[in-house]
C-alpha positions in Angstrom: 102.7 132.6 97.9 106.4 132.4 99.6 109.2 135.0 99.2 111.0 132.5 96.9 107.6 132.1 94.8 107.6 136.2 94.6 110.9 136.7 93.8 110.9 134.1 90.9 107.5 135.3 89.3 109.3 139.3 89.5 112.3 138.0 87.8 110.2 136.0 85.2 108.3 138.9 84.7 111.0 141.3 84.5 112.6 138.9 81.5 109.4 138.6 79.9 109.3 142.5 79.9 113.0 142.6 78.8 112.4 140.4 75.6 109.3 142.5 74.7 111.2 145.6 74.5 113.7 144.2 72.7 111.7 143.0 70.6 109.8 146.5 69.9 113.3 148.0 69.8 114.6 145.7 67.3 111.2 146.3 64.8 111.7 149.7 64.9 115.4 149.8 64.1 114.0 147.9 61.0 111.5 150.1 60.6 113.5 153.2 60.3 116.5 151.3 58.5 115.2 151.9 55.2 113.8 154.3 52.6 109.8 154.7 52.5 110.2 152.7 48.9 111.9 150.0 50.6 109.0 148.9 53.0 106.3 149.7 50.5 108.4 147.6 47.7 108.5 144.4 49.8 105.9 144.9 53.4 106.8 141.3 53.8 109.8 142.1 54.9 108.5 143.8 58.1 108.3 141.5 61.0 105.7 141.9 64.4 107.5 141.0 67.3 107.2 137.4 68.4 104.9 136.7 70.6 105.9 134.6 73.7 104.6 131.4 74.1 102.7 130.3 77.5 104.2 127.5 79.1 102.1 125.5 81.5 103.4 127.1 85.1 102.8 130.9 83.8 99.2 129.3 83.7 99.5 127.5 86.8 100.3 131.1 89.0 97.7 132.9 87.5 95.0 130.3 88.2 96.6 129.6 91.8 96.4 132.7 92.4 92.7 133.1 91.7 92.3 129.9 93.2 93.5 131.3 97.0 91.5 134.6 96.3 88.4 132.3 96.2 87.5 131.4 92.6 88.8 127.5 92.9 84.8 126.2 91.7 85.1 128.8 88.9 88.7 127.6 88.2 87.2 123.8 87.7 84.5 125.3 85.4 87.0 127.1 83.5 89.0 123.7 83.2 86.0 121.6 82.4 85.3 124.0 79.5 89.0 123.4 77.8 87.8 119.8 78.4 90.2 119.0 81.2 89.6 117.9 85.0 93.4 119.3 85.7 95.8 122.1 84.2 98.1 119.4 83.1 95.6 118.0 81.0 94.5 121.0 79.2 95.9 121.5 75.9 98.9 124.0 75.7 96.7 125.7 72.1 93.9 126.7 74.8 96.3 128.5 77.3 95.9 132.5 76.2 92.4 131.9 75.8 92.4 130.0 79.2 93.8 132.7 80.9 91.5 135.4 79.5 88.8 133.7 80.9 90.7 133.5 84.3 91.7 137.0 84.4 88.1 138.0 84.2 87.0 136.3 87.8 86.4 138.4 90.6 86.4 141.6 87.8 82.1 141.2 88.3 82.8 140.7 92.4 
């Protein structure tokens, strides 16, 4: 991975971490801004932190790392599992599941 690609990924990860911290802080502030009676009377008003939507680039980065680690054939099998012959044809709704499947590659070595 080139230095620029590494820097880009590091910056993306820092921004994601910052977004998560802000969401957690907002949630905590909301939890402690009212009384217990307010929260029990209207539990629907308590919002969970928003989940970050995965992008093609995020998935591509993880799969590229796994491919460089020697799991190219396994990645092709995963793409077929999700009905595609290449990543750009995978349904974005399947990105999270695909990433979970890809992350375990190499765990059993």
